[in-house]
A tleap script that builds the chain and sets N, CA, C and O, in Angstrom:
source leaprc.protein.ff14SB
mol = sequence {
  NMET CYS ALA VAL VAL VAL LEU LEU GLY ALA
  CYS SER ALA PRO GLU VAL ARG LEU GLN GLU
  PRO GLU ILE SER PRO GLN VAL ALA ALA PRO
  ILE GLU PRO GLU THR ILE ALA SER ASP PHE
  LEU SER THR GLY PHE TYR THR ARG GLY GLN
  ALA SER ARG GLY GLU ARG ARG PHE GLN GLN
  LEU CYS ALA ASP CYS HIE ARG THR VAL GLU
  ILE THR ARG GLY TRP PHE GLY GLY ASN SER
  HIE GLN THR ALA GLY ASP LEU LEU LEU VAL
  MET SER MET THR MET PRO ASP GLY SER PRO
  GLY SER LEU SER SER GLU GLU TYR ALA ASP
  ILE LEU ALA PHE LEU LEU ARG LEU ASN ASP
  TYR PRO ALA GLY GLU GLU GLU LEU PRO THR
  ASP PHE ALA ALA LEU GLN ASN ILE PRO ILE
  PRO ALA CARG
}
set mol.1.N position { 193.503 169.904 167.107 }
set mol.1.CA position { 192.624 168.688 167.612 }
set mol.1.C position { 192.542 167.738 167.041 }
set mol.1.O position { 192.617 166.633 167.578 }
set mol.2.N position { 192.279 168.022 165.190 }
set mol.2.CA position { 192.240 167.011 164.613 }
set mol.2.C position { 193.246 165.757 164.274 }
set mol.2.O position { 192.963 164.730 163.658 }
set mol.3.N position { 194.700 166.200 164.948 }
set mol.3.CA position { 195.651 165.192 165.233 }
set mol.3.C position { 195.461 164.310 166.122 }
set mol.3.O position { 195.923 163.189 165.908 }
set mol.4.N position { 194.763 164.559 167.308 }
set mol.4.CA position { 194.127 163.606 167.966 }
set mol.4.C position { 193.258 162.912 167.589 }
set mol.4.O position { 193.172 161.806 168.123 }
set mol.5.N position { 192.375 163.248 166.632 }
set mol.5.CA position { 191.341 162.446 166.294 }
set mol.5.C position { 191.609 161.671 165.480 }
set mol.5.O position { 191.090 160.565 165.328 }
set mol.6.N position { 192.749 162.325 164.641 }
set mol.6.CA position { 193.721 160.954 163.588 }
set mol.6.C position { 194.161 160.070 164.460 }
set mol.6.O position { 194.054 158.911 164.058 }
set mol.7.N position { 194.543 160.179 165.338 }
set mol.7.CA position { 195.223 158.885 166.566 }
set mol.7.C position { 194.308 158.054 166.673 }
set mol.7.O position { 194.455 156.832 166.682 }
set mol.8.N position { 193.102 158.767 166.779 }
set mol.8.CA position { 192.020 157.674 167.451 }
set mol.8.C position { 191.193 157.119 166.528 }
set mol.8.O position { 190.429 156.179 166.748 }
set mol.9.N position { 191.392 157.907 165.104 }
set mol.9.CA position { 191.057 157.181 164.017 }
set mol.9.C position { 189.635 157.418 163.581 }
set mol.9.O position { 188.979 156.613 162.919 }
set mol.10.N position { 189.183 158.675 164.037 }
set mol.10.CA position { 187.902 159.403 163.916 }
set mol.10.C position { 187.862 160.380 162.768 }
set mol.10.O position { 186.781 160.651 162.246 }
set mol.11.N position { 188.891 160.875 162.386 }
set mol.11.CA position { 188.961 162.306 161.614 }
set mol.11.C position { 189.231 161.965 160.084 }
set mol.11.O position { 189.892 161.000 159.700 }
set mol.12.N position { 188.681 162.806 159.362 }
set mol.12.CA position { 188.796 162.401 158.009 }
set mol.12.C position { 189.569 163.843 156.945 }
set mol.12.O position { 189.275 164.446 155.913 }
set mol.13.N position { 190.654 163.861 157.951 }
set mol.13.CA position { 191.496 165.273 157.502 }
set mol.13.C position { 192.095 165.153 156.248 }
set mol.13.O position { 191.885 164.054 155.736 }
set mol.14.N position { 192.737 165.879 155.618 }
set mol.14.CA position { 193.144 165.820 153.923 }
set mol.14.C position { 194.292 165.267 154.230 }
set mol.14.O position { 194.862 165.362 155.317 }
set mol.15.N position { 194.654 164.682 153.289 }
set mol.15.CA position { 195.765 163.729 153.426 }
set mol.15.C position { 197.212 164.675 153.060 }
set mol.15.O position { 197.249 165.169 151.933 }
set mol.16.N position { 198.323 164.912 153.943 }
set mol.16.CA position { 199.222 165.765 153.476 }
set mol.16.C position { 200.675 165.116 152.923 }
set mol.16.O position { 201.144 164.183 153.576 }
set mol.17.N position { 201.334 165.555 151.828 }
set mol.17.CA position { 202.256 165.176 151.164 }
set mol.17.C position { 203.607 166.045 151.800 }
set mol.17.O position { 203.572 167.276 151.773 }
set mol.18.N position { 204.665 165.400 152.309 }
set mol.18.CA position { 205.542 165.951 152.544 }
set mol.18.C position { 206.682 166.051 151.121 }
set mol.18.O position { 206.860 164.927 150.651 }
set mol.19.N position { 207.078 166.614 150.742 }
set mol.19.CA position { 208.592 166.754 149.902 }
set mol.19.C position { 209.415 166.304 150.551 }
set mol.19.O position { 209.844 166.863 151.561 }
set mol.20.N position { 209.941 164.863 149.986 }
set mol.20.CA position { 211.510 164.649 150.634 }
set mol.20.C position { 212.433 165.089 150.557 }
set mol.20.O position { 212.688 165.393 149.391 }
set mol.21.N position { 213.363 165.385 151.410 }
set mol.21.CA position { 214.275 166.631 151.482 }
set mol.21.C position { 215.434 165.552 150.707 }
set mol.21.O position { 215.434 164.333 150.532 }
set mol.22.N position { 216.418 166.673 150.342 }
set mol.22.CA position { 217.872 166.045 149.622 }
set mol.22.C position { 218.632 165.857 150.729 }
set mol.22.O position { 218.857 166.558 151.716 }
set mol.23.N position { 219.120 164.374 150.251 }
set mol.23.CA position { 220.350 163.905 151.419 }
set mol.23.C position { 221.634 164.461 150.543 }
set mol.23.O position { 221.827 164.499 149.328 }
set mol.24.N position { 222.325 164.822 151.525 }
set mol.24.CA position { 223.803 165.003 150.949 }
set mol.24.C position { 224.718 163.649 151.509 }
set mol.24.O position { 224.629 162.858 152.448 }
set mol.25.N position { 225.636 163.872 150.368 }
set mol.25.CA position { 226.333 162.543 150.465 }
set mol.25.C position { 227.070 162.638 151.853 }
set mol.25.O position { 227.362 161.491 152.190 }
set mol.26.N position { 227.420 163.416 152.646 }
set mol.26.CA position { 228.431 163.713 153.812 }
set mol.26.C position { 227.155 163.396 154.573 }
set mol.26.O position { 227.646 163.342 155.701 }
set mol.27.N position { 225.896 163.155 154.746 }
set mol.27.CA position { 225.503 163.182 155.815 }
set mol.27.C position { 225.040 161.782 156.032 }
set mol.27.O position { 224.465 161.069 155.210 }
set mol.28.N position { 225.385 161.483 157.297 }
set mol.28.CA position { 225.319 159.790 157.845 }
set mol.28.C position { 223.828 159.446 157.610 }
set mol.28.O position { 222.904 160.256 157.531 }
set mol.29.N position { 223.748 157.862 157.496 }
set mol.29.CA position { 222.459 157.510 157.451 }
set mol.29.C position { 221.806 157.574 158.961 }
set mol.29.O position { 222.435 157.490 160.016 }
set mol.30.N position { 220.406 157.742 158.801 }
set mol.30.CA position { 219.613 157.921 159.943 }
set mol.30.C position { 219.998 156.550 160.909 }
set mol.30.O position { 220.743 155.638 160.550 }
set mol.31.N position { 219.324 156.646 162.167 }
set mol.31.CA position { 219.500 155.444 162.809 }
set mol.31.C position { 218.097 154.577 162.778 }
set mol.31.O position { 217.002 155.127 162.893 }
set mol.32.N position { 218.233 153.394 162.636 }
set mol.32.CA position { 217.113 152.923 162.731 }
set mol.32.C position { 216.269 153.050 164.138 }
set mol.32.O position { 216.732 153.189 165.270 }
set mol.33.N position { 214.990 152.968 163.759 }
set mol.33.CA position { 214.154 153.233 165.028 }
set mol.33.C position { 214.333 151.959 166.078 }
set mol.33.O position { 214.260 152.023 167.305 }
set mol.34.N position { 214.579 150.824 165.290 }
set mol.34.CA position { 214.890 149.437 166.270 }
set mol.34.C position { 216.236 149.674 167.052 }
set mol.34.O position { 216.288 149.144 168.162 }
set mol.35.N position { 217.352 150.406 166.624 }
set mol.35.CA position { 218.450 150.635 167.411 }
set mol.35.C position { 217.920 151.579 168.448 }
set mol.35.O position { 217.867 151.236 169.628 }
set mol.36.N position { 217.492 152.863 168.002 }
set mol.36.CA position { 217.067 153.667 169.437 }
set mol.36.C position { 216.362 153.207 170.296 }
set mol.36.O position { 216.624 153.688 171.398 }
set mol.37.N position { 215.410 152.331 170.298 }
set mol.37.CA position { 214.481 151.675 170.781 }
set mol.37.C position { 215.013 150.618 171.852 }
set mol.37.O position { 214.662 150.447 173.019 }
set mol.38.N position { 216.128 149.856 170.956 }
set mol.38.CA position { 217.067 149.257 172.295 }
set mol.38.C position { 218.098 149.910 173.129 }
set mol.38.O position { 218.402 149.500 174.249 }
set mol.39.N position { 218.623 150.926 172.559 }
set mol.39.CA position { 219.088 152.345 173.524 }
set mol.39.C position { 217.950 152.411 174.780 }
set mol.39.O position { 218.220 152.181 175.959 }
set mol.40.N position { 216.943 152.687 174.383 }
set mol.40.CA position { 216.051 153.137 175.643 }
set mol.40.C position { 215.792 151.891 176.353 }
set mol.40.O position { 215.545 152.154 177.530 }
set mol.41.N position { 215.741 150.459 176.080 }
set mol.41.CA position { 215.690 149.381 177.030 }
set mol.41.C position { 216.740 149.067 177.448 }
set mol.41.O position { 216.844 148.412 178.486 }
set mol.42.N position { 217.672 149.424 176.804 }
set mol.42.CA position { 219.277 149.338 178.198 }
set mol.42.C position { 219.439 150.327 178.942 }
set mol.42.O position { 220.186 150.258 179.917 }
set mol.43.N position { 218.760 151.449 178.618 }
set mol.43.CA position { 219.476 152.807 179.242 }
set mol.43.C position { 217.993 153.368 180.159 }
set mol.43.O position { 217.869 154.380 180.850 }
set mol.44.N position { 217.252 152.568 179.930 }
set mol.44.CA position { 215.781 153.744 180.576 }
set mol.44.C position { 215.248 154.208 180.263 }
set mol.44.O position { 215.837 154.692 179.297 }
set mol.45.N position { 213.962 154.729 180.292 }
set mol.45.CA position { 213.080 155.664 180.115 }
set mol.45.C position { 212.714 157.034 180.569 }
set mol.45.O position { 212.472 158.036 179.897 }
set mol.46.N position { 212.729 156.839 181.987 }
set mol.46.CA position { 212.342 157.602 182.759 }
set mol.46.C position { 213.221 157.331 184.227 }
set mol.46.O position { 214.140 156.517 184.132 }
set mol.47.N position { 213.015 157.893 185.416 }
set mol.47.CA position { 213.467 157.767 186.714 }
set mol.47.C position { 212.402 156.932 187.589 }
set mol.47.O position { 211.196 156.807 187.378 }
set mol.48.N position { 213.125 156.436 188.553 }
set mol.48.CA position { 212.106 155.602 189.438 }
set mol.48.C position { 211.111 156.636 190.193 }
set mol.48.O position { 209.892 156.551 190.346 }
set mol.49.N position { 212.155 157.790 190.680 }
set mol.49.CA position { 211.125 158.938 191.355 }
set mol.49.C position { 209.813 159.575 190.544 }
set mol.49.O position { 208.726 159.887 191.029 }
set mol.50.N position { 210.272 159.673 189.101 }
set mol.50.CA position { 209.146 160.410 188.271 }
set mol.50.C position { 208.132 159.433 188.540 }
set mol.50.O position { 207.052 159.838 188.970 }
set mol.51.N position { 208.376 157.800 188.290 }
set mol.51.CA position { 207.249 156.898 188.201 }
set mol.51.C position { 206.344 156.855 189.562 }
set mol.51.O position { 205.133 156.636 189.540 }
set mol.52.N position { 207.140 157.108 190.808 }
set mol.52.CA position { 206.777 157.139 191.929 }
set mol.52.C position { 205.437 158.343 191.948 }
set mol.52.O position { 204.258 158.150 192.245 }
set mol.53.N position { 206.127 159.634 191.509 }
set mol.53.CA position { 204.877 160.626 191.240 }
set mol.53.C position { 203.785 160.297 190.379 }
set mol.53.O position { 202.597 160.568 190.558 }
set mol.54.N position { 204.325 159.669 189.401 }
set mol.54.CA position { 203.293 159.474 188.286 }
set mol.54.C position { 202.230 158.574 189.085 }
set mol.54.O position { 201.017 158.728 188.946 }
set mol.55.N position { 202.779 157.663 189.896 }
set mol.55.CA position { 201.530 156.732 190.576 }
set mol.55.C position { 200.675 157.513 191.514 }
set mol.55.O position { 199.453 157.372 191.497 }
set mol.56.N position { 201.327 158.403 192.403 }
set mol.56.CA position { 200.484 159.368 193.210 }
set mol.56.C position { 199.469 159.979 192.225 }
set mol.56.O position { 198.288 159.865 192.551 }
set mol.57.N position { 199.700 160.499 191.273 }
set mol.57.CA position { 199.468 161.657 190.310 }
set mol.57.C position { 198.009 160.653 189.508 }
set mol.57.O position { 197.017 161.199 189.024 }
set mol.58.N position { 198.246 159.083 189.551 }
set mol.58.CA position { 197.564 158.289 188.332 }
set mol.58.C position { 195.989 157.976 189.704 }
set mol.58.O position { 194.802 158.065 189.390 }
set mol.59.N position { 196.495 157.638 191.079 }
set mol.59.CA position { 195.775 157.179 191.862 }
set mol.59.C position { 194.372 158.687 192.088 }
set mol.59.O position { 193.142 158.626 192.100 }
set mol.60.N position { 195.321 159.859 192.232 }
set mol.60.CA position { 194.651 160.845 192.466 }
set mol.60.C position { 193.690 161.334 191.425 }
set mol.60.O position { 192.610 161.807 191.778 }
set mol.61.N position { 194.049 161.241 190.071 }
set mol.61.CA position { 193.622 161.917 189.033 }
set mol.61.C position { 192.972 160.762 188.034 }
set mol.61.O position { 191.997 161.203 187.426 }
set mol.62.N position { 193.272 159.492 187.754 }
set mol.62.CA position { 193.088 158.716 186.917 }
set mol.62.C position { 192.337 157.500 187.394 }
set mol.62.O position { 191.640 156.952 186.540 }
set mol.63.N position { 192.350 157.021 188.503 }
set mol.63.CA position { 192.001 155.630 189.110 }
set mol.63.C position { 190.685 155.691 189.329 }
set mol.63.O position { 190.274 154.707 189.943 }
set mol.64.N position { 189.800 156.553 189.029 }
set mol.64.CA position { 188.157 156.640 189.137 }
set mol.64.C position { 187.834 156.056 187.618 }
set mol.64.O position { 186.821 155.362 187.531 }
set mol.65.N position { 188.606 156.279 186.420 }
set mol.65.CA position { 187.811 155.430 185.286 }
set mol.65.C position { 189.071 154.571 185.104 }
set mol.65.O position { 188.669 153.577 184.499 }
set mol.66.N position { 190.306 154.454 185.304 }
set mol.66.CA position { 191.014 153.382 184.726 }
set mol.66.C position { 191.730 152.744 186.272 }
set mol.66.O position { 192.026 153.267 187.346 }
set mol.67.N position { 191.811 151.331 185.704 }
set mol.67.CA position { 192.096 150.499 186.818 }
set mol.67.C position { 193.756 150.216 186.018 }
set mol.67.O position { 193.890 150.187 184.795 }
set mol.68.N position { 194.623 150.076 186.766 }
set mol.68.CA position { 196.279 149.721 186.521 }
set mol.68.C position { 195.745 148.111 185.695 }
set mol.68.O position { 195.777 148.296 184.478 }
set mol.69.N position { 195.452 147.179 185.918 }
set mol.69.CA position { 195.305 145.780 184.975 }
set mol.69.C position { 194.828 146.357 183.409 }
set mol.69.O position { 194.869 145.677 182.384 }
set mol.70.N position { 194.515 147.328 183.474 }
set mol.70.CA position { 193.678 147.905 181.789 }
set mol.70.C position { 195.074 148.122 181.060 }
set mol.70.O position { 195.347 147.685 179.942 }
set mol.71.N position { 195.680 148.663 181.652 }
set mol.71.CA position { 196.653 149.407 181.129 }
set mol.71.C position { 197.645 148.847 180.453 }
set mol.71.O position { 198.700 149.417 180.732 }
set mol.72.N position { 197.821 147.755 179.484 }
set mol.72.CA position { 198.677 146.719 179.305 }
set mol.72.C position { 199.551 147.305 178.468 }
set mol.72.O position { 199.706 148.514 178.297 }
set mol.73.N position { 200.168 146.331 177.905 }
set mol.73.CA position { 201.507 146.471 176.951 }
set mol.73.C position { 200.914 147.057 175.586 }
set mol.73.O position { 201.536 147.826 174.853 }
set mol.74.N position { 199.398 146.498 175.310 }
set mol.74.CA position { 198.963 146.685 173.938 }
set mol.74.C position { 198.754 148.148 173.765 }
set mol.74.O position { 198.267 148.555 172.710 }
set mol.75.N position { 199.072 148.943 174.683 }
set mol.75.CA position { 198.914 150.381 174.613 }
set mol.75.C position { 200.257 151.181 173.852 }
set mol.75.O position { 200.228 152.195 173.154 }
set mol.76.N position { 201.210 150.497 174.182 }
set mol.76.CA position { 202.595 150.510 173.707 }
set mol.76.C position { 203.215 149.787 172.818 }
set mol.76.O position { 203.469 148.589 172.940 }
set mol.77.N position { 203.539 150.625 171.700 }
set mol.77.CA position { 204.641 150.159 170.534 }
set mol.77.C position { 203.513 149.700 169.553 }
set mol.77.O position { 203.929 148.814 168.806 }
set mol.78.N position { 202.178 150.048 169.329 }
set mol.78.CA position { 201.170 149.866 168.645 }
set mol.78.C position { 201.379 151.026 167.427 }
set mol.78.O position { 202.178 151.963 167.427 }
set mol.79.N position { 200.632 150.738 166.643 }
set mol.79.CA position { 200.485 151.479 165.270 }
set mol.79.C position { 200.345 152.726 165.678 }
set mol.79.O position { 200.977 153.604 165.091 }
set mol.80.N position { 199.532 153.032 166.710 }
set mol.80.CA position { 198.958 154.519 167.330 }
set mol.80.C position { 200.281 154.979 168.079 }
set mol.80.O position { 200.791 156.079 167.870 }
set mol.81.N position { 200.760 154.111 168.909 }
set mol.81.CA position { 201.581 155.235 170.063 }
set mol.81.C position { 202.945 154.026 170.018 }
set mol.81.O position { 203.055 152.946 170.598 }
set mol.82.N position { 203.758 154.659 169.186 }
set mol.82.CA position { 204.944 154.208 168.583 }
set mol.82.C position { 205.717 155.004 169.340 }
set mol.82.O position { 206.847 154.536 169.477 }
set mol.83.N position { 205.518 156.143 169.946 }
set mol.83.CA position { 206.567 157.013 170.641 }
set mol.83.C position { 205.897 157.734 172.027 }
set mol.83.O position { 204.711 158.062 172.071 }
set mol.84.N position { 206.631 157.883 172.895 }
set mol.84.CA position { 205.944 158.467 173.980 }
set mol.84.C position { 205.568 159.651 173.722 }
set mol.84.O position { 205.051 160.267 174.654 }
set mol.85.N position { 205.683 160.217 172.621 }
set mol.85.CA position { 204.912 161.572 172.405 }
set mol.85.C position { 203.816 161.163 171.824 }
set mol.85.O position { 202.879 161.888 172.157 }
set mol.86.N position { 203.434 160.137 170.940 }
set mol.86.CA position { 202.006 159.687 170.429 }
set mol.86.C position { 201.084 159.413 171.691 }
set mol.86.O position { 200.036 160.052 171.783 }
set mol.87.N position { 201.392 158.590 172.563 }
set mol.87.CA position { 200.725 158.303 173.768 }
set mol.87.C position { 200.460 159.445 174.479 }
set mol.87.O position { 199.342 159.518 174.989 }
set mol.88.N position { 201.321 160.465 174.652 }
set mol.88.CA position { 201.120 161.528 175.932 }
set mol.88.C position { 200.098 162.485 175.164 }
set mol.88.O position { 199.214 163.111 175.749 }
set mol.89.N position { 200.324 162.528 173.757 }
set mol.89.CA position { 199.286 163.329 172.875 }
set mol.89.C position { 197.827 163.010 173.424 }
set mol.89.O position { 197.122 163.787 174.068 }
set mol.90.N position { 197.432 161.354 172.935 }
set mol.90.CA position { 196.512 160.863 173.310 }
set mol.90.C position { 195.741 161.359 174.860 }
set mol.90.O position { 194.604 161.720 175.162 }
set mol.91.N position { 196.909 161.174 175.545 }
set mol.91.CA position { 196.269 161.324 176.914 }
set mol.91.C position { 196.095 162.759 177.264 }
set mol.91.O position { 195.258 163.095 178.101 }
set mol.92.N position { 196.953 163.724 176.574 }
set mol.92.CA position { 196.394 164.926 177.246 }
set mol.92.C position { 195.615 165.344 176.282 }
set mol.92.O position { 195.032 166.310 176.774 }
set mol.93.N position { 195.224 165.193 175.128 }
set mol.93.CA position { 193.968 165.562 174.350 }
set mol.93.C position { 192.691 164.891 174.959 }
set mol.93.O position { 191.616 165.452 174.748 }
set mol.94.N position { 192.712 163.897 175.596 }
set mol.94.CA position { 191.663 163.285 176.097 }
set mol.94.C position { 190.967 162.754 177.257 }
set mol.94.O position { 189.908 162.145 177.405 }
set mol.95.N position { 192.333 163.373 178.416 }
set mol.95.CA position { 192.361 162.738 179.506 }
set mol.95.C position { 192.686 164.102 180.270 }
set mol.95.O position { 193.437 164.881 179.682 }
set mol.96.N position { 192.162 164.487 181.605 }
set mol.96.CA position { 191.224 163.453 182.450 }
set mol.96.C position { 189.756 163.811 181.996 }
set mol.96.O position { 189.592 165.018 181.820 }
set mol.97.N position { 188.737 163.073 181.788 }
set mol.97.CA position { 187.552 162.991 181.067 }
set mol.97.C position { 186.572 164.048 181.700 }
set mol.97.O position { 186.051 164.096 182.815 }
set mol.98.N position { 186.510 164.763 180.757 }
set mol.98.CA position { 185.336 166.262 181.214 }
set mol.98.C position { 186.565 167.358 181.468 }
set mol.98.O position { 186.274 168.553 181.499 }
set mol.99.N position { 187.505 167.065 181.591 }
set mol.99.CA position { 188.483 168.440 181.518 }
set mol.99.C position { 189.699 168.179 180.715 }
set mol.99.O position { 190.627 168.765 181.273 }
set mol.100.N position { 190.161 167.485 179.520 }
set mol.100.CA position { 191.288 167.196 178.876 }
set mol.100.C position { 192.157 168.356 178.518 }
set mol.100.O position { 191.756 169.447 178.112 }
set mol.101.N position { 193.434 167.981 178.723 }
set mol.101.CA position { 194.261 169.016 178.614 }
set mol.101.C position { 194.783 169.823 180.028 }
set mol.101.O position { 195.847 170.416 180.208 }
set mol.102.N position { 193.738 169.640 180.881 }
set mol.102.CA position { 193.828 170.392 182.368 }
set mol.102.C position { 195.180 169.924 183.111 }
set mol.102.O position { 195.510 170.727 183.984 }
set mol.103.N position { 195.829 169.092 183.010 }
set mol.103.CA position { 196.901 168.892 183.764 }
set mol.103.C position { 198.359 169.420 183.523 }
set mol.103.O position { 198.405 169.960 182.417 }
set mol.104.N position { 199.493 169.450 184.133 }
set mol.104.CA position { 200.507 170.119 183.339 }
set mol.104.C position { 201.213 169.259 182.604 }
set mol.104.O position { 200.966 168.053 182.641 }
set mol.105.N position { 202.137 169.754 181.881 }
set mol.105.CA position { 202.854 168.730 181.264 }
set mol.105.C position { 204.097 167.582 182.032 }
set mol.105.O position { 204.619 166.628 181.456 }
set mol.106.N position { 204.314 167.966 183.279 }
set mol.106.CA position { 204.969 167.285 184.246 }
set mol.106.C position { 204.113 166.560 184.855 }
set mol.106.O position { 204.734 165.625 185.360 }
set mol.107.N position { 202.735 166.466 185.142 }
set mol.107.CA position { 201.820 165.733 185.567 }
set mol.107.C position { 201.661 164.536 184.356 }
set mol.107.O position { 201.681 163.384 184.787 }
set mol.108.N position { 201.547 164.660 183.274 }
set mol.108.CA position { 200.921 163.991 182.279 }
set mol.108.C position { 202.434 163.113 181.763 }
set mol.108.O position { 202.253 162.085 181.111 }
set mol.109.N position { 203.622 163.461 182.013 }
set mol.109.CA position { 204.992 162.993 181.624 }
set mol.109.C position { 204.942 162.152 183.279 }
set mol.109.O position { 205.602 161.116 183.200 }
set mol.110.N position { 204.519 162.292 184.269 }
set mol.110.CA position { 204.940 161.639 185.462 }
set mol.110.C position { 203.924 160.469 185.141 }
set mol.110.O position { 204.352 159.318 185.223 }
set mol.111.N position { 202.779 160.657 184.830 }
set mol.111.CA position { 201.821 159.634 184.668 }
set mol.111.C position { 202.105 158.521 183.841 }
set mol.111.O position { 201.869 157.344 184.112 }
set mol.112.N position { 202.849 159.160 182.379 }
set mol.112.CA position { 203.403 158.043 181.234 }
set mol.112.C position { 204.536 157.482 182.217 }
set mol.112.O position { 204.501 156.252 182.177 }
set mol.113.N position { 205.329 157.858 182.911 }
set mol.113.CA position { 206.660 157.253 183.530 }
set mol.113.C position { 205.665 155.957 184.383 }
set mol.113.O position { 205.772 154.757 184.131 }
set mol.114.N position { 204.917 156.429 185.197 }
set mol.114.CA position { 204.209 155.381 185.814 }
set mol.114.C position { 203.445 154.456 184.984 }
set mol.114.O position { 203.004 153.671 185.823 }
set mol.115.N position { 202.999 154.052 183.781 }
set mol.115.CA position { 202.641 153.339 182.749 }
set mol.115.C position { 203.848 152.739 182.216 }
set mol.115.O position { 203.744 151.582 181.807 }
set mol.116.N position { 204.760 153.204 182.160 }
set mol.116.CA position { 205.840 152.739 181.394 }
set mol.116.C position { 206.450 151.457 182.597 }
set mol.116.O position { 206.649 150.258 182.408 }
set mol.117.N position { 206.587 152.112 183.570 }
set mol.117.CA position { 206.922 151.068 184.877 }
set mol.117.C position { 205.822 150.073 185.375 }
set mol.117.O position { 206.051 149.016 185.964 }
set mol.118.N position { 204.653 150.549 185.064 }
set mol.118.CA position { 203.999 149.350 185.031 }
set mol.118.C position { 203.734 148.471 184.282 }
set mol.118.O position { 203.069 147.501 184.647 }
set mol.119.N position { 204.246 148.629 182.929 }
set mol.119.CA position { 204.513 147.493 182.122 }
set mol.119.C position { 205.958 147.124 181.981 }
set mol.119.O position { 206.232 146.625 180.889 }
set mol.120.N position { 207.099 147.273 182.962 }
set mol.120.CA position { 208.107 146.805 183.129 }
set mol.120.C position { 209.096 147.406 181.927 }
set mol.120.O position { 209.923 146.577 181.547 }
set mol.121.N position { 209.146 148.488 181.373 }
set mol.121.CA position { 209.865 149.413 180.412 }
set mol.121.C position { 211.000 149.602 181.872 }
set mol.121.O position { 210.539 149.438 183.002 }
set mol.122.N position { 212.529 149.966 181.658 }
set mol.122.CA position { 213.402 150.288 182.519 }
set mol.122.C position { 213.449 151.625 182.822 }
set mol.122.O position { 213.244 152.593 182.090 }
set mol.123.N position { 213.806 151.560 184.233 }
set mol.123.CA position { 213.743 153.379 184.895 }
set mol.123.C position { 215.439 153.276 184.427 }
set mol.123.O position { 216.293 152.391 184.486 }
set mol.124.N position { 215.407 154.331 184.062 }
set mol.124.CA position { 217.000 154.981 184.185 }
set mol.124.C position { 217.598 156.239 184.875 }
set mol.124.O position { 217.176 156.380 186.023 }
set mol.125.N position { 218.416 157.124 184.488 }
set mol.125.CA position { 218.895 158.153 184.968 }
set mol.125.C position { 218.283 159.285 184.975 }
set mol.125.O position { 217.973 159.932 185.975 }
set mol.126.N position { 218.048 159.621 183.612 }
set mol.126.CA position { 217.233 160.939 183.395 }
set mol.126.C position { 215.406 160.695 183.301 }
set mol.126.O position { 214.845 159.648 182.978 }
set mol.127.N position { 214.855 161.791 183.626 }
set mol.127.CA position { 213.249 161.700 183.566 }
set mol.127.C position { 212.907 161.660 182.332 }
set mol.127.O position { 213.670 162.000 181.427 }
set mol.128.N position { 211.487 161.156 182.116 }
set mol.128.CA position { 211.023 161.344 180.681 }
set mol.128.C position { 210.762 162.893 180.472 }
set mol.128.O position { 210.037 163.440 181.303 }
set mol.129.N position { 211.198 163.521 179.612 }
set mol.129.CA position { 210.715 164.937 179.484 }
set mol.129.C position { 209.453 165.436 179.170 }
set mol.129.O position { 208.470 164.713 179.008 }
set mol.130.N position { 209.451 166.422 179.096 }
set mol.130.CA position { 208.026 167.035 179.387 }
set mol.130.C position { 207.689 168.046 177.444 }
set mol.130.O position { 206.627 168.439 176.961 }
set mol.131.N position { 209.082 168.114 176.897 }
set mol.131.CA position { 208.668 168.575 175.526 }
set mol.131.C position { 208.304 167.551 174.947 }
set mol.131.O position { 208.811 166.431 175.014 }
set mol.132.N position { 206.944 168.077 174.046 }
set mol.132.CA position { 206.429 167.170 173.083 }
set mol.132.C position { 207.419 166.728 172.137 }
set mol.132.O position { 207.531 165.536 171.850 }
set mol.133.N position { 208.218 167.723 171.584 }
set mol.133.CA position { 209.033 167.235 170.268 }
set mol.133.C position { 210.325 166.416 170.697 }
set mol.133.O position { 211.007 165.788 169.888 }
set mol.134.N position { 210.576 166.490 172.006 }
set mol.134.CA position { 211.415 165.307 172.363 }
set mol.134.C position { 210.968 164.110 172.995 }
set mol.134.O position { 211.670 163.125 173.219 }
set mol.135.N position { 209.821 164.242 173.257 }
set mol.135.CA position { 208.732 162.900 173.749 }
set mol.135.C position { 209.075 162.290 172.288 }
set mol.135.O position { 209.708 161.237 172.364 }
set mol.136.N position { 208.775 162.754 170.912 }
set mol.136.CA position { 208.355 162.179 169.735 }
set mol.136.C position { 209.743 161.268 169.147 }
set mol.136.O position { 209.738 160.362 168.313 }
set mol.137.N position { 210.975 161.892 169.941 }
set mol.137.CA position { 211.750 161.184 169.692 }
set mol.137.C position { 212.226 160.032 170.505 }
set mol.137.O position { 213.425 159.782 170.626 }
set mol.138.N position { 211.238 159.298 171.089 }
set mol.138.CA position { 211.661 158.413 172.262 }
set mol.138.C position { 210.752 157.545 171.631 }
set mol.138.O position { 209.586 157.893 171.448 }
set mol.139.N position { 211.198 156.399 171.265 }
set mol.139.CA position { 210.343 154.961 170.800 }
set mol.139.C position { 210.076 154.706 171.771 }
set mol.139.O position { 210.751 155.060 172.739 }
set mol.140.N position { 208.809 153.878 171.881 }
set mol.140.CA position { 208.341 152.856 172.477 }
set mol.140.C position { 208.248 151.365 172.180 }
set mol.140.O position { 207.133 151.077 171.744 }
set mol.141.N position { 208.928 150.516 172.265 }
set mol.141.CA position { 209.206 149.258 171.743 }
set mol.141.C position { 208.064 148.343 172.294 }
set mol.141.O position { 207.699 148.306 173.469 }
set mol.142.N position { 207.481 147.499 171.097 }
set mol.142.CA position { 206.551 146.674 171.391 }
set mol.142.C position { 207.376 145.717 172.707 }
set mol.142.O position { 208.603 145.713 172.621 }
set mol.143.N position { 206.785 144.967 173.833 }
set mol.143.CA position { 207.439 143.958 174.473 }
set mol.143.C position { 206.974 142.813 174.534 }
set mol.143.O position { 207.594 141.926 175.121 }
savepdb mol mol.pdb
quit
C-alpha cells in the first residue's frame, strides 16, 4: 500500500538501497529507455479492440468522477508515470472511488488502453498486457 502512497507523494517510507549487480563483460549493454519508448511509438501499445472495451468500461465505471478532457498527456511520461505499470498501479490502488482495486486486471488494462488512445498513442497488434511486471517494462514516453 505504501508503494502507491509513495507514487502519490504522501508516504515517508524508509529509503531502500539496492546493491548494484556485477555486470559480466559478456553481457550486452542495456537498451536505453528512449529506444524502447520509440519502439512502442512505432509498433503500438494496445489494440483498437482493447481501447474500445476500455472506453465502454470508462463510461460505465469512471465517467461519474472523470471527464475525458481532464485525462491529458500530463498523466503520461511524467516523473510518477513513466511506465504503463506505474499508471496502472495508481489506477488500481486509488480507483474506483470508494472501492479501489475492485476491477479485474483486464478491466484496468482496457481502461488504460482507452486512455492511451485518447492521448494519441498508437494502437498495435498486441493488447496491453494485464501482468504488472510486463507493464513495468512498457515505457510511456512524453509526447
